[in-house]
N, C-alpha and C positions, 0 to 999 in steps of 0.2 A: 589280746587274749580279755581282757576286762572290757571290749567289744558282744563276744562269744558269751560270754555267763551273761551278761543283759538279755542278751536276745535267749539266749535260754530262759531265764528266769519268766520272761516280759510271757513265751509260752506255754508255759506249767501254770504261772497266774488266768490267763484266756483260758484254757482247758480247761482250768477248772469252776469258771466265771464260769460257761457253758456249761456246764452239768449241773450250778445253780438253774442259774437257768433253764437248764429243759428241766428239771426236778418239781421248778414254781411255774411249766408255762403246762403241764404234762398232770399238775396234782391240783388238788385244794391247796393251801395252803399252812394246810392244820394237818395236812398228813407228810409235808415237806420235811428234808431234811435238815433244812435250817431253822424251823419252827422246834422241834421235837428238837433241837441241839440248845437252841436262846430256849427255852423250858428250862429242858435240866438245869442250862445254870440258873433260873429268875428272874432276866431278866426279860422274861416273856410278859410276865407279870407287871413288873413295872410297864412299862409300854402300855399295857392296858389300863394302870393305874391314871397314866399320865392322862390317855387317850378319851379319860371316861372326867376327868376333873378339867380337860379342855373342850367338850362338847356340854359343858354348866353355867 
C-alpha cells in the first residue's frame, strides 16, 4: 500500500514539474505562472534586490 501511494505521489509531482517546465519553456519568464505567484508573495522583489546587491 505504501509503495502504491509513494508511486502516485511521484507521478503527481512529475506532472506538476512538467507543467512548470512547459510554462517556462514556451513563455518568457515574466509571463509564467511561477513568476506571477512569486511576485504576488513579494518573493520576486526580494530575489531581484539580492541580485542587485550581488552584482555590485
